[in-house]
C-alpha positions as CSV (number, residue, x, y, z in Angstrom):
1,X,9.4,23.4,100.4
2,X,11.2,26.0,102.8
3,X,9.7,29.5,101.6
4,X,6.4,28.2,102.5
5,X,7.5,28.3,106.2
6,X,7.3,31.9,105.5
7,X,3.9,32.0,103.9
8,X,1.8,31.2,106.4
9,X,3.1,33.5,109.2
10,X,3.4,36.2,107.0
11,X,-0.4,35.4,105.9
12,X,-1.3,35.6,109.6
13,X,-0.3,39.3,109.5
14,X,-3.4,40.1,107.8
15,X,-5.7,37.2,107.6
16,X,-5.1,36.3,111.6
17,X,-7.2,33.3,112.4
18,X,-8.6,32.8,109.1
19,X,-4.6,31.7,108.0
20,X,-4.3,29.5,110.8
21,X,-7.4,27.4,109.4
22,X,-5.6,27.6,105.6
23,X,-2.7,26.2,107.4
24,X,-4.1,23.4,109.2
25,X,-6.7,22.4,106.5
26,X,-4.4,23.1,103.2
27,X,-1.1,23.8,104.4
28,X,-0.2,20.9,106.1
29,X,-1.4,18.5,103.3
30,X,2.1,19.6,101.8
31,X,4.6,19.2,104.5
32,X,7.1,16.7,104.5
33,X,5.9,14.8,107.4
34,X,2.4,14.5,105.5
35,X,3.7,13.3,102.3
36,X,6.0,10.6,103.9
37,X,3.0,9.4,105.9
38,X,1.1,9.2,102.7
39,X,3.8,7.0,101.0
40,X,4.3,4.9,104.1
41,X,0.2,4.0,103.9
42,X,0.8,3.1,100.1
43,X,-1.8,6.1,99.0
44,X,-2.2,6.3,95.7
45,X,-0.5,9.1,93.7
46,X,-4.4,10.7,93.1
47,X,-5.1,10.7,97.1
48,X,-1.9,12.2,98.3
49,X,-2.4,15.5,96.0
50,X,-4.6,18.5,97.2
51,X,-7.7,19.2,95.5
52,X,-7.2,22.0,92.7
53,X,-8.9,24.7,94.5
54,X,-6.4,24.2,97.3
55,X,-3.5,24.2,95.3
56,X,-4.5,27.3,93.8
57,X,-5.1,29.0,97.4
58,X,-1.8,28.2,98.3
59,X,-0.2,29.7,95.0
60,X,-2.2,32.8,95.6
61,X,-1.2,33.2,99.7
62,X,2.5,32.4,98.2
63,X,2.0,35.4,95.8
64,X,0.4,37.6,98.6
65,X,3.1,37.0,101.2
66,X,5.8,38.7,98.7
67,X,3.0,41.2,98.4
68,X,2.6,41.8,102.3
69,X,6.5,42.2,102.7
70,X,6.8,44.6,100.1
71,X,4.3,46.9,101.0
72,X,5.1,46.6,104.8
73,X,8.7,47.6,103.9
74,X,8.0,50.5,101.0
75,X,4.7,51.9,103.4
76,X,7.7,52.0,106.3
77,X,10.1,54.1,104.1
78,X,7.3,56.3,102.7
79,X,6.6,57.5,106.3
80,X,10.5,59.0,105.9
81,X,10.4,59.6,102.3
82,X,6.8,60.5,100.9
83,X,6.0,60.5,97.2
84,X,3.3,62.6,95.9
85,X,1.7,62.2,92.3
86,X,-1.1,64.0,91.1
87,X,-1.7,65.2,94.7
88,X,-2.1,62.0,96.5
89,X,0.4,60.6,98.6
90,X,-1.6,57.1,98.0
91,X,-0.7,57.1,94.3
92,X,2.9,57.5,95.0
93,X,2.8,55.1,97.6
94,X,1.2,52.5,95.1
95,X,4.1,52.9,93.0
96,X,6.8,52.0,95.4
97,X,4.3,49.4,97.3
98,X,4.5,47.7,93.7
99,X,7.9,47.6,93.2
100,X,8.8,46.8,96.4
101,X,6.2,43.9,96.4
102,X,7.5,42.8,92.7
103,X,11.1,42.2,94.1
104,X,10.2,40.7,97.0
105,X,7.4,38.3,95.2
106,X,9.9,37.7,92.3
107,X,12.2,36.7,95.2
108,X,9.7,34.2,97.0
109,X,8.8,32.8,93.7
110,X,12.5,32.1,92.7
111,X,13.2,30.2,96.2
112,X,10.1,28.2,94.9
113,X,11.4,27.3,91.5
114,X,14.9,26.4,92.1
115,X,14.8,23.6,94.1
116,X,12.1,22.3,92.2
117,X,13.2,22.5,88.8
118,X,17.0,22.9,89.7
119,X,17.4,25.5,86.9
120,X,20.4,27.8,86.2
121,X,19.9,31.1,88.2
122,X,19.5,33.2,85.1
123,X,16.5,30.6,83.7
124,X,15.3,30.7,87.3
125,X,14.7,34.3,87.3
126,X,13.2,34.1,84.0
127,X,10.5,31.3,85.2
128,X,9.8,33.6,88.2
129,X,9.3,36.5,86.2
130,X,6.8,34.7,84.0
131,X,5.1,32.6,87.2
132,X,4.4,35.9,89.2
133,X,4.5,39.0,87.3
134,X,0.9,38.5,86.8
135,X,-0.1,37.0,89.9
136,X,1.2,39.6,91.7
137,X,-0.2,42.7,89.8
138,X,-3.6,41.4,90.1
139,X,-3.1,41.1,94.1
140,X,-2.1,44.6,94.1
141,X,-5.0,45.6,91.8
142,X,-7.3,44.2,94.5
143,X,-5.6,45.8,97.0
144,X,-5.6,49.3,95.5
145,X,-9.4,49.2,94.5
146,X,-10.1,48.4,98.4
147,X,-7.7,51.2,99.1
148,X,-9.4,53.6,96.8
149,X,-12.5,52.7,98.0
150,X,-11.7,53.3,101.8
151,X,-10.1,56.5,100.9
152,X,-12.4,58.2,98.5
153,X,-15.8,56.8,99.6
154,X,-15.5,55.7,103.4
155,X,-12.7,58.2,105.1
156,X,-13.1,61.0,102.3
157,X,-9.0,61.3,103.3
158,X,-5.6,59.4,102.7
159,X,-5.0,57.6,105.9
160,X,-1.1,57.8,107.1
161,X,0.8,54.7,107.5
162,X,1.8,55.8,111.0
163,X,-2.1,54.8,112.0
164,X,-4.1,52.1,113.2
165,X,-6.9,52.7,111.1
166,X,-4.4,52.9,107.6
167,X,-3.3,49.3,108.8
168,X,-6.4,47.8,109.7
169,X,-7.6,48.9,106.1
170,X,-4.2,47.2,104.6
171,X,-5.4,44.1,106.2
172,X,-8.7,44.4,104.4
173,X,-6.9,45.2,101.3
174,X,-5.0,42.1,101.7
175,X,-8.1,40.1,101.6
176,X,-9.2,41.8,98.4
177,X,-5.6,41.1,97.0
178,X,-6.3,37.4,97.4
179,X,-10.0,37.7,95.8
180,X,-8.2,39.1,92.8
181,X,-5.5,36.9,92.7
182,X,-7.2,33.3,93.3
183,X,-9.1,33.4,89.4
184,X,-5.5,34.7,87.9
185,X,-3.8,31.6,90.1
186,X,-6.1,29.1,88.7
187,X,-5.4,30.0,85.3
188,X,-1.5,30.3,85.7
189,X,-1.9,26.8,87.4
190,X,-3.7,25.2,84.9
191,X,-1.7,26.8,82.1
192,X,1.1,25.3,83.7
193,X,2.8,28.9,83.7
194,X,3.1,28.8,87.5
195,X,4.3,25.5,89.6
196,X,1.8,24.0,91.8
197,X,3.1,24.0,95.8
């Protein structure tokens, strides 16, 4: 799946060496080369598949990559055009972050579903929203939870997106996003609402 060529490098932006480990232990099992090698060795279909927990990891990381790009774009725009809600720039940022993350996440999902199912553009878009809306929202909830803890309990002030501290905290927030999105992706995949990758 072509879109996965972007997912692992994007994941490395916040997870660093952990992303490399996931790619080499989980991600490479889904490459075209690995699947062809399995077929040549005449492995059974069961042996070729990843364990379910690994399929969930890939689904959650796919969702997180859309969130990551959306958040990077939104936070960069907010440096020039800040939005304050209820006296907090962070609350304004959460709304803008969510909008951009949702749009990019749906785009990533669209380009996963389109080659797998061959649906019309309208049907593919509907399937992408159905597959990613809950996953993406759960990812953002984990992120926002950590950002709130960092802002109100640890630093006791809002961090600006032009500081190293902000982006370090954002990297940790992405990991919390993964933790909250993982069980949701498990459920979405079990219910066949989201396609395995």
